[in-house]
Backbone as CSV, one residue per row, in Angstrom:
resi,resn,N_x,N_y,N_z,CA_x,CA_y,CA_z,C_x,C_y,C_z
1,MET,96.218,274.304,94.999,97.523,274.391,94.342,97.653,273.263,93.307
2,THR,98.025,273.608,92.103,98.132,272.626,91.020,99.388,271.785,91.180
3,GLU,99.238,270.461,91.043,100.373,269.555,91.121,101.263,269.731,89.891
4,PRO,102.583,269.899,90.068,103.472,270.062,88.917,103.378,268.874,87.964
5,ASP,103.482,269.139,86.674,103.413,268.079,85.679,104.611,267.146,85.819
6,SER,104.349,265.856,85.659,105.421,264.876,85.704,105.629,264.293,84.313
7,PHE,106.783,263.670,84.105,107.062,262.999,82.842,108.107,261.925,83.103
8,TRP,108.234,261.009,82.175,109.175,259.895,82.329,110.479,260.167,81.592
9,MET,111.583,259.821,82.247,112.884,259.785,81.592,113.285,258.317,81.518
10,LYS,113.600,257.864,80.321,113.881,256.449,80.118,115.294,256.248,79.567
11,ASP,115.794,255.030,79.744,117.123,254.643,79.247,118.227,255.496,79.857
12,MET,118.078,255.792,81.164,119.058,256.613,81.867,120.110,255.723,82.530
13,ILE,121.378,256.041,82.323,122.483,255.286,82.912,122.900,255.947,84.224
14,VAL,122.980,255.157,85.298,123.377,255.674,86.608,124.896,255.792,86.650
15,LEU,125.405,257.029,86.677,126.849,257.264,86.715,127.377,257.391,88.142
16,GLY,126.582,257.938,89.044,127.073,258.140,90.403,125.959,258.512,91.351
17,GLN,126.255,258.385,92.670,125.305,258.701,93.719,126.001,259.522,94.786
18,GLY,125.382,260.623,95.187,125.950,261.453,96.240,125.796,260.813,97.602
19,ALA,126.477,261.380,98.610,126.392,260.858,99.972,124.962,260.934,100.482
20,PRO,124.576,260.030,101.389,123.213,260.065,101.941,122.920,261.394,102.609
21,ASN,121.684,261.818,102.519,121.255,263.067,103.123,119.976,262.849,103.908
22,GLN,119.760,263.685,104.920,118.513,263.672,105.658,117.553,264.652,105.002
23,ILE,116.313,264.210,104.785,115.345,264.996,104.030,114.268,265.502,104.979
24,SER,114.218,266.803,105.179,113.309,267.365,106.172,111.845,267.180,105.794
25,LYS,111.541,267.160,104.504,110.146,267.065,104.073,109.502,265.723,104.401
26,ILE,110.336,264.703,104.657,109.781,263.395,104.998,110.353,262.915,106.328
27,GLY,110.468,263.854,107.254,110.828,263.503,108.617,112.266,263.109,108.841
28,GLY,113.177,263.592,108.009,114.593,263.318,108.217,115.063,261.970,107.719
29,GLN,114.232,261.275,106.940,114.682,260.011,106.372,115.767,260.263,105.319
30,GLN,116.536,259.218,105.010,117.725,259.395,104.189,117.457,259.123,102.718
31,GLY,117.975,259.983,101.884,117.924,259.786,100.442,119.235,260.231,99.837
32,ARG,119.361,260.054,98.550,120.582,260.474,97.868,120.235,261.055,96.508
33,CYS,121.210,261.720,95.934,121.070,262.361,94.642,121.804,261.519,93.600
34,LEU,121.151,261.277,92.469,121.747,260.490,91.398,122.241,261.397,90.279
35,CYS,123.366,261.024,89.690,123.791,261.614,88.417,123.510,260.580,87.347
36,LEU,122.666,260.944,86.381,122.266,260.051,85.307,122.723,260.625,83.974
37,TRP,122.769,259.759,82.970,123.151,260.212,81.629,122.421,259.388,80.584
38,SER,122.054,260.048,79.493,121.546,259.346,78.322,121.902,260.143,77.079
39,ASP,121.851,259.498,75.931,122.112,260.204,74.675,121.147,261.363,74.490
40,LYS,119.913,261.177,74.914,118.863,262.176,74.694,119.003,263.382,75.614
41,THR,119.316,263.135,76.901,119.305,264.224,77.886,120.683,264.761,78.245
42,GLY,121.737,263.978,78.018,123.033,264.325,78.574,123.023,264.066,80.070
43,PHE,123.786,264.847,80.838,123.847,264.672,82.290,122.559,265.174,82.945
44,VAL,122.072,264.436,83.934,120.842,264.788,84.643,121.030,264.527,86.128
45,ARG,120.491,265.400,86.966,120.469,265.217,88.418,119.040,264.851,88.825
46,VAL,118.885,263.739,89.572,117.576,263.317,90.058,117.672,263.042,91.552
47,TYR,116.735,263.584,92.324,116.737,263.404,93.772,115.322,263.531,94.313
48,PRO,115.060,263.088,95.530,115.891,262.190,96.326,115.517,260.738,96.009
49,VAL,116.463,259.829,96.196,116.264,258.414,95.890,116.670,257.593,97.111
50,PRO,115.830,256.656,97.574,116.200,255.827,98.723,117.374,254.913,98.394
51,HIS,118.072,254.486,99.429,119.181,253.553,99.270,118.683,252.226,98.696
52,GLY,119.438,251.687,97.735,119.167,250.352,97.238,118.186,250.256,96.089
53,TYR,117.590,251.382,95.684,116.624,251.309,94.578,117.311,251.053,93.247
54,VAL,118.442,251.717,93.046,119.207,251.518,91.814,120.686,251.505,92.172
55,HIS,121.506,251.003,91.250,122.941,250.914,91.487,123.691,251.466,90.270
56,ASP,124.973,251.811,90.484,125.784,252.399,89.421,125.818,251.483,88.194
57,TRP,125.755,252.116,87.043,125.823,251.497,85.720,124.530,250.801,85.292
58,GLU,123.528,250.784,86.168,122.237,250.239,85.740,121.546,251.222,84.795
59,ILE,120.665,250.702,83.984,119.866,251.506,83.052,118.460,251.572,83.618
60,ILE,117.995,252.790,83.911,116.760,252.933,84.668,115.744,253.815,83.946
61,ASN,114.500,253.722,84.421,113.425,254.632,84.048,112.958,255.333,85.318
62,THR,112.609,256.589,85.229,112.131,257.308,86.407,111.128,258.390,86.024
63,GLU,110.106,258.546,86.850,109.112,259.602,86.654,109.514,260.792,87.511
64,VAL,109.627,261.962,86.916,110.153,263.132,87.605,109.306,264.361,87.316
65,ARG,109.589,265.419,88.066,109.049,266.748,87.794,110.162,267.763,88.033
66,LYS,109.996,268.945,87.516,110.964,269.999,87.772,110.812,270.503,89.194
67,PRO,111.917,270.747,89.896,111.822,271.306,91.257,111.365,272.761,91.196
68,THR,110.790,273.220,92.286,110.285,274.594,92.313,111.348,275.611,92.700
69,ASN,112.437,275.150,93.299,113.456,276.113,93.758,114.874,275.630,93.490
70,ASP,115.057,275.007,92.349,116.401,274.584,91.925,116.523,274.901,90.437
71,GLY,117.256,275.983,90.133,117.326,276.444,88.758,118.456,275.862,87.938
72,ARG,119.215,274.912,88.509,120.314,274.331,87.756,119.786,273.513,86.575
73,GLU,120.575,273.499,85.506,120.147,272.760,84.331,119.982,271.278,84.656
74,ASN,118.974,270.685,84.061,118.768,269.244,84.162,118.695,268.723,85.594
75,SER,118.043,269.480,86.485,117.781,269.010,87.840,116.313,268.634,87.957
76,TYR,116.052,267.451,88.512,114.682,266.953,88.608,114.462,266.274,89.949
77,VAL,113.194,266.269,90.371,112.777,265.620,91.607,111.940,264.402,91.249
78,VAL,112.152,263.296,91.990,111.325,262.111,91.785,109.874,262.472,92.091
79,PHE,108.987,262.187,91.176,107.596,262.596,91.299,106.930,261.940,92.508
80,ASN,106.256,262.781,93.319,105.406,262.334,94.426,106.195,261.591,95.509
81,TYR,107.501,261.878,95.624,108.296,261.170,96.631,107.811,261.466,98.047
82,GLU,107.232,262.654,98.274,106.796,263.023,99.622,105.722,262.069,100.154
83,GLN,104.827,261.626,99.273,103.738,260.743,99.689,104.073,259.259,99.525
84,GLU,105.023,258.942,98.648,105.278,257.540,98.305,106.678,257.059,98.688
85,TRP,107.312,257.736,99.632,108.698,257.443,99.949,108.925,255.983,100.342
86,LYS,107.978,255.377,101.031,108.161,253.997,101.488,108.052,252.991,100.349
87,ASN,107.559,253.423,99.206,107.497,252.539,98.032,107.489,253.383,96.763
88,LEU,108.694,253.662,96.250,108.829,254.456,95.029,109.073,253.574,93.801
89,SER,108.781,252.290,93.934,109.140,251.341,92.873,108.424,251.614,91.554
90,LYS,107.279,252.298,91.605,106.596,252.626,90.354,107.060,253.967,89.790
91,ARG,107.920,254.669,90.517,108.448,255.966,90.067,109.894,255.867,89.582
92,ILE,110.644,254.880,90.099,112.039,254.725,89.687,112.427,253.257,89.795
93,TYR,112.928,252.708,88.698,113.275,251.279,88.696,114.246,250.983,87.561
94,ALA,115.014,249.888,87.749,115.968,249.450,86.730,115.236,248.655,85.652
95,GLN,115.678,248.826,84.405,115.173,247.990,83.333,115.680,246.562,83.526
96,LYS,115.005,245.595,82.915,115.354,244.188,83.089,115.879,243.590,81.780
97,GLU,116.696,242.526,81.935,117.167,241.752,80.803,117.347,240.305,81.251
98,ILE,117.488,239.392,80.300,117.692,237.984,80.604,119.180,237.666,80.500
99,ASN,119.756,237.091,81.576,121.181,236.761,81.547,121.430,235.399,80.898
100,ARG,122.698,234.975,80.900,123.072,233.731,80.223,122.383,232.515,80.831
101,LYS,122.055,232.593,82.110,121.404,231.472,82.785,119.886,231.490,82.614
102,GLY,119.402,232.468,81.884,117.964,232.546,81.656,117.200,233.261,82.754
103,ASN,117.930,233.928,83.671,117.280,234.642,84.770,117.071,236.106,84.415
104,LYS,115.997,236.683,84.925,115.733,238.103,84.712,116.534,238.913,85.730
105,VAL,117.361,239.827,85.252,118.230,240.629,86.124,118.131,242.096,85.696
106,ASN,118.631,242.970,86.575,118.670,244.391,86.243,119.643,244.632,85.092
107,LYS,119.235,245.445,84.148,120.054,245.742,82.978,121.117,246.770,83.347
108,LYS,122.374,246.498,82.977,123.446,247.442,83.270,124.533,247.330,82.215
109,LEU,125.349,248.390,82.130,126.445,248.395,81.175,127.514,247.400,81.591
110,LYS,128.083,246.697,80.613,129.222,245.823,80.869,130.492,246.680,80.975
111,ARG,131.532,246.096,81.537,132.773,246.843,81.794,133.319,247.549,80.549
112,PRO,133.476,246.891,79.396,133.977,247.607,78.219,133.047,248.752,77.792
113,GLU,131.739,248.572,77.990,130.789,249.634,77.649,130.930,250.817,78.602
114,GLN,131.209,250.530,79.880,131.411,251.595,80.851,132.596,252.480,80.457
115,ILE,133.720,251.833,80.143,134.930,252.589,79.798,134.739,253.357,78.491
116,ALA,134.093,252.727,77.523,133.854,253.400,76.241,133.000,254.656,76.439
117,LEU,131.973,254.568,77.312,131.130,255.728,77.589,131.927,256.825,78.269
118,LEU,132.723,256.466,79.269,133.504,257.469,79.985,134.514,258.147,79.071
119,GLU,135.164,257.380,78.215,136.130,257.969,77.288,135.452,258.961,76.349
120,SER,134.219,258.672,75.969,133.492,259.568,75.061,133.020,260.844,75.760
121,LEU,132.809,260.758,77.095,132.286,261.899,77.842,133.368,262.758,78.476
122,ALA,134.534,262.185,78.766,135.582,262.892,79.508,136.418,263.764,78.577
123,LYS,135.782,264.762,77.998,136.456,265.628,77.025,136.687,267.050,77.548
124,SER,136.148,267.360,78.738,136.204,268.726,79.240,137.199,268.854,80.390
125,THR,137.679,270.078,80.604,138.454,270.404,81.792,137.536,271.112,82.779
126,PHE,138.018,271.305,84.007,137.178,271.948,85.013,136.754,273.349,84.580
127,SER,137.681,274.140,84.094,137.333,275.517,83.719,136.302,275.559,82.595
128,GLN,136.371,274.612,81.668,135.382,274.574,80.589,133.996,274.258,81.128
129,ILE,133.915,273.335,82.087,132.635,272.984,82.696,132.073,274.168,83.468
130,ARG,132.920,274.794,84.290,132.478,275.928,85.121,132.122,277.141,84.268
131,ASP,133.007,277.502,83.343,132.799,278.730,82.574,131.630,278.631,81.612
132,ASN,131.257,277.414,81.223,130.098,277.220,80.354,128.815,276.976,81.145
133,GLY,128.905,277.092,82.481,127.720,276.976,83.317,127.116,275.587,83.363
134,LYS,127.944,274.573,83.152,127.430,273.211,83.159,127.249,272.709,84.593
135,SER,126.149,271.993,84.823,125.854,271.496,86.155,126.656,270.253,86.495
136,PHE,127.020,269.482,85.472,127.811,268.267,85.646,128.914,268.235,84.598
137,GLY,129.941,267.458,84.893,130.991,267.239,83.912,131.853,266.061,84.308
138,LEU,132.540,265.504,83.331,133.425,264.367,83.569,134.829,264.740,83.115
139,ILE,135.806,264.532,83.995,137.181,264.953,83.753,138.107,263.753,83.848
140,LYS,139.042,263.669,82.906,140.104,262.672,82.987,141.338,263.398,83.507
141,PRO,141.747,263.161,84.764,142.821,263.958,85.364,144.206,263.575,84.857
142,LYS,145.097,264.567,84.829,146.500,264.310,84.490,147.252,263.796,85.712
143,SER,146.906,264.336,86.868,147.495,263.896,88.128,146.520,264.215,89.245
144,MET,146.662,263.505,90.374,145.754,263.781,91.496,146.341,263.248,92.787
145,LYS,145.907,263.853,93.901,146.300,263.426,95.235,145.067,263.418,96.132
146,PHE,145.002,262.425,97.010,143.902,262.319,97.953,144.317,262.937,99.278
147,MET,143.367,263.587,99.983,143.677,264.175,101.280,142.425,264.181,102.147
148,LEU,142.647,264.277,103.462,141.569,264.447,104.421,141.673,265.838,105.031
149,LYS,140.512,266.418,105.363,140.490,267.694,106.074,139.651,267.544,107.331
150,GLN,140.059,268.247,108.371,139.275,268.244,109.602,137.887,268.792,109.306
151,ASN,136.871,268.176,109.859,135.502,268.614,109.645,135.205,269.807,110.542
152,LYS,135.130,270.974,109.923,134.825,272.194,110.666,133.506,272.805,110.213
153,GLU,132.784,272.072,109.359,131.541,272.601,108.818,130.367,272.283,109.730
154,THR,129.360,273.122,109.670,128.095,272.836,110.335,127.121,272.353,109.290
155,SER,126.046,271.753,109.716,125.074,271.247,108.747,124.485,272.372,107.918
156,GLU,124.378,273.581,108.508,123.820,274.704,107.750,124.748,275.124,106.612
157,ALA,126.068,274.977,106.841,127.032,275.420,105.834,127.450,274.296,104.897
158,GLN,126.988,273.076,105.183,127.426,271.927,104.395,127.029,272.069,102.930
159,THR,127.941,271.782,102.033,127.653,271.831,100.606,127.425,270.427,100.089
160,THR,126.245,270.176,99.599,125.909,268.873,99.039,125.405,269.069,97.621
161,LEU,125.199,267.972,96.925,124.678,268.061,95.567,123.283,268.646,95.544
162,ILE,122.514,268.380,96.588,121.117,268.803,96.577,120.994,270.222,97.118
163,ASP,121.461,270.414,98.367,121.536,271.752,98.942,120.196,272.466,98.874
164,LEU,119.134,271.761,99.291,117.786,272.314,99.193,117.207,272.345,100.599
165,ASP,116.441,271.328,100.969,116.000,271.165,102.352,116.782,270.016,102.980
166,TYR,118.029,269.871,102.610,118.787,268.679,102.930,120.071,269.047,103.686
167,ASP,120.466,268.178,104.597,121.763,268.284,105.262,122.471,266.952,105.096
168,ILE,123.794,266.991,104.968,124.511,265.735,104.804,124.323,264.870,106.048
169,MET,124.163,263.592,105.851,123.797,262.682,106.922,124.804,262.685,108.052
170,ASN,124.307,262.934,109.296,125.143,262.825,110.480,126.484,263.535,110.312
171,GLN,126.429,264.770,109.833,127.646,265.515,109.521,128.621,265.546,110.688
172,ASN,128.103,265.723,111.893,128.998,265.842,113.045,129.616,264.517,113.457
173,ASP,129.150,263.416,112.879,129.720,262.114,113.204,131.040,261.863,112.476
174,PHE,131.359,262.686,111.496,132.584,262.496,110.724,133.628,263.529,111.143
175,ALA,134.747,263.044,111.661,135.809,263.961,112.077,136.596,264.483,110.882
176,PHE,136.537,263.731,109.761,137.311,264.107,108.585,136.419,264.080,107.344
177,LEU,136.790,264.885,106.376,136.092,264.926,105.092,137.104,264.641,103.987
178,PRO,136.732,263.841,102.979,137.670,263.489,101.914,137.702,264.534,100.800
179,TYR,138.893,264.839,100.336,139.091,265.800,99.246,140.022,265.204,98.197
180,LEU,139.908,265.735,96.979,140.814,265.349,95.907,141.464,266.599,95.333
181,HIS,142.755,266.524,95.146,143.585,267.587,94.587,144.020,267.097,93.203
182,TYR,143.620,267.766,92.120,143.925,267.213,90.789,144.211,268.301,89.754
183,GLU,144.882,267.878,88.686,145.132,268.722,87.532,144.427,268.125,86.321
184,CYS,143.925,268.974,85.468,143.218,268.515,84.279,144.202,268.123,83.178
185,ASP,143.811,267.155,82.393,144.599,266.733,81.240,144.016,267.398,79.999
186,GLY,144.339,268.663,79.820,143.781,269.410,78.697,143.854,270.896,78.963
187,PRO,143.316,271.729,78.065,143.391,273.190,78.203,142.481,273.716,79.301
188,CYS,143.051,273.947,80.490,142.293,274.485,81.623,142.836,275.868,81.948
189,SER,141.941,276.832,82.122,142.381,278.214,82.357,142.980,278.403,83.748
190,SER,142.698,277.460,84.663,143.247,277.566,86.010,144.689,277.061,86.028
191,LYS,145.606,277.889,86.524,147.010,277.489,86.585,147.286,276.616,87.806
192,ALA,146.460,276.748,88.850,146.649,275.962,90.063,145.809,274.693,89.987
193,PRO,146.251,273.626,90.647,145.428,272.411,90.702,144.097,272.683,91.396
194,HIS,143.118,271.856,91.120,141.789,271.991,91.704,141.700,271.154,92.987
195,GLU,140.937,271.660,93.935,140.730,270.936,95.194,139.233,270.897,95.469
196,GLN,138.666,269.691,95.491,137.223,269.554,95.646,136.895,268.420,96.608
197,LYS,135.783,268.584,97.308,135.343,267.583,98.273,134.660,266.421,97.568
198,ILE,134.910,265.216,98.064,134.256,264.019,97.554,132.958,263.803,98.329
199,VAL,131.837,263.691,97.625,130.549,263.464,98.287,129.956,262.107,97.928
200,GLU,130.732,261.249,97.291,130.250,259.921,96.907,129.806,259.142,98.144
201,TRP,128.618,258.557,98.095,128.076,257.919,99.296,128.937,256.758,99.768
202,GLY,129.601,256.049,98.851,130.435,254.931,99.251,131.585,255.357,100.153
203,ALA,132.104,256.564,99.941,133.193,257.067,100.786,132.723,257.234,102.223
204,TYR,131.521,257.778,102.413,131.003,257.996,103.760,130.591,256.691,104.425
205,GLN,130.147,255.723,103.633,129.845,254.416,104.189,131.122,253.766,104.741
206,TRP,132.241,253.957,104.055,133.512,253.427,104.532,133.953,254.150,105.801
207,MET,133.896,255.483,105.793,134.358,256.254,106.943,133.480,256.021,108.162
208,ARG,132.225,255.703,107.947,131.287,255.490,109.045,131.765,254.369,109.994
209,GLN,132.530,253.411,109.462,133.005,252.296,110.283,133.859,252.795,111.455
210,LYS,134.737,253.773,111.184,135.569,254.374,112.228,135.685,255.866,111.913
211,PRO,134.616,256.626,112.139,134.556,258.015,111.666,135.559,258.960,112.304
212,ASN,136.121,258.588,113.461,137.078,259.471,114.123,138.520,259.041,113.925
213,SER,138.737,257.981,113.138,140.091,257.462,112.917,140.643,258.008,111.602
214,GLU,141.653,258.854,111.695,142.271,259.402,110.495,142.924,258.292,109.678
215,GLU,143.538,257.320,110.363,144.188,256.216,109.662,143.173,255.414,108.845
216,HIS,142.023,255.138,109.434,140.987,254.382,108.712,140.464,255.183,107.533
217,CYS,140.127,256.444,107.757,139.559,257.271,106.684,140.557,257.473,105.554
218,MET,141.847,257.518,105.889,142.877,257.720,104.867,142.988,256.521,103.939
219,LYS,142.470,255.375,104.364,142.504,254.185,103.512,141.629,254.339,102.275
220,LEU,140.813,255.380,102.252,140.064,255.686,101.040,141.005,255.883,99.855
221,LYS,142.192,256.406,100.128,143.178,256.590,99.063,143.492,255.257,98.390
222,ASP,143.637,254.201,99.199,143.899,252.871,98.641,142.661,252.319,97.940
223,ASN,141.493,252.568,98.523,140.251,252.097,97.902,140.061,252.705,96.520
224,TYR,140.447,253.972,96.379,140.315,254.670,95.101,141.508,254.423,94.175
225,HIS,142.566,253.800,94.701,143.785,253.523,93.932,144.394,254.809,93.362
226,VAL,144.383,255.854,94.184,144.965,257.127,93.777,146.481,256.981,93.672
227,GLU,147.057,257.578,92.615,148.497,257.563,92.331,149.011,256.160,91.986
228,GLU,148.127,255.280,91.554,148.549,253.961,91.078,148.486,253.967,89.554
229,GLU,149.624,253.734,88.910,149.739,253.900,87.465,148.943,252.864,86.670
230,ASN,148.606,251.745,87.279,147.881,250.715,86.538,146.364,250.862,86.647
231,TYR,145.929,252.088,86.992,144.498,252.370,87.067,144.144,253.587,86.214
232,LEU,143.013,253.480,85.524,142.403,254.622,84.858,141.484,255.321,85.852
233,HIS,141.486,256.649,85.836,140.600,257.404,86.725,139.806,258.438,85.935
234,TYR,138.570,258.629,86.363,137.687,259.666,85.817,137.000,260.349,86.991
235,ILE,136.885,261.675,86.922,136.286,262.449,88.013,134.957,263.019,87.547
236,LEU,133.882,262.608,88.196,132.543,263.112,87.901,132.234,264.219,88.893
237,ILE,132.050,265.456,88.405,131.789,266.591,89.284,130.406,267.154,89.042
238,GLY,129.843,267.784,90.079,128.552,268.463,89.970,128.564,269.714,90.820
239,ASN,127.779,270.703,90.451,127.761,271.951,91.225,126.641,271.928,92.261
240,ILE,126.636,272.931,93.134,125.629,273.009,94.186,124.682,274.168,93.897
241,ARG,123.513,274.096,94.510,122.438,275.021,94.129,122.736,276.474,94.490
242,LYS,123.188,276.716,95.728,123.355,278.102,96.178,124.544,278.786,95.529
243,TYR,125.586,278.016,95.209,126.803,278.578,94.622,127.147,277.744,93.393
244,THR,126.601,278.126,92.251,126.661,277.263,91.075,128.043,277.152,90.457
245,THR,128.993,277.983,90.900,130.364,277.840,90.403,131.218,277.002,91.355
246,THR,130.606,276.494,92.423,131.286,275.593,93.349,130.907,274.158,93.010
247,TYR,131.915,273.328,92.835,131.687,271.937,92.420,132.225,270.975,93.455
248,VAL,131.568,269.819,93.534,132.017,268.726,94.392,132.170,267.486,93.524
249,ILE,132.869,266.494,94.063,133.110,265.265,93.307,132.042,264.242,93.659
250,VAL,131.198,263.948,92.683,130.119,262.981,92.862,130.687,261.571,92.927
251,LYS,131.687,261.325,92.107,132.258,259.985,92.068,133.655,260.034,91.468
252,LEU,134.564,259.276,92.068,135.887,259.056,91.498,135.878,257.646,90.924
253,ILE,135.769,257.552,89.611,135.601,256.267,88.931,136.967,255.710,88.564
254,ARG,137.179,254.421,88.807,138.490,253.829,88.496,138.315,252.444,87.896
255,PHE,139.276,252.102,87.018,139.339,250.796,86.378,140.792,250.332,86.367
256,LYS,141.001,249.060,86.664,142.346,248.503,86.584,142.675,248.212,85.133
257,ILE,143.789,248.753,84.630,144.128,248.663,83.215,144.368,247.224,82.788
258,GLU,145.110,246.458,83.573,145.409,245.082,83.187,144.155,244.251,83.026
259,GLU,143.205,244.429,83.923,141.962,243.667,83.849,141.212,243.993,82.578
260,GLU,141.216,245.252,82.198,140.496,245.648,80.999,141.175,245.086,79.747
261,GLU,142.525,245.046,79.761,143.246,244.494,78.621,142.920,243.007,78.482
262,ASN,142.840,242.298,79.608,142.498,240.874,79.540,141.091,240.662,79.042
263,THR,140.181,241.551,79.458,138.793,241.422,79.045,138.628,241.607,77.561
264,SER,139.451,242.482,76.977,139.293,242.813,75.547,139.940,241.806,74.630
265,GLU,140.702,240.867,75.177,141.390,239.897,74.326,140.423,238.865,73.768
């Protein structure tokens, strides 16, 4: 059997990471799906990636190949992850730069650059993303509400960004799942607000502390600063493989307005 051709994607900005997943091909070890962006490629999905290899807003290079059973646009698999899972550092890594102290650090976007990029990308509504068959999109909501739902899903029915040979990590350990109820700020063909599940890995890391406590899990609303007027919010959504018109929230991005105003002075 011929090994699929690989190629490098460079200067990719890490916009978000999905919740950890168990990967059957490598014995159930945990990986996650990245949403990346560059001027050259636009939005890109890359999976699976071990925890801690890259972080949000870093600029990375990665060697990938096309998956054999994922037809979504711009979906890629980290090359040779099955054999090199314990050390993928030569397949995916952050670019480096020298900081003010003369130390070599991972290269990442500064706060004003992050907001400028999001403002340039958040031009679509949910219906425009879905109806145009886009795999990813960024939405600036007009209004939104956070909610929890009782976990009634099984691992077989779980919808994740990858949805391949993957199940969401320890699904039965979470009594509640986080959802966002929002309206688009722009021409959206849907008259009703949208309701989508949050799959951002940071949300599940928080809930893991007390997975059966509704009070604890509900504090995600405060962590995300939902319904707080002094925060900017952007919703990064992605679709799933089996049902490409079904979208989940990869990341709920927020910035405190006052802090940004002080930074720009």
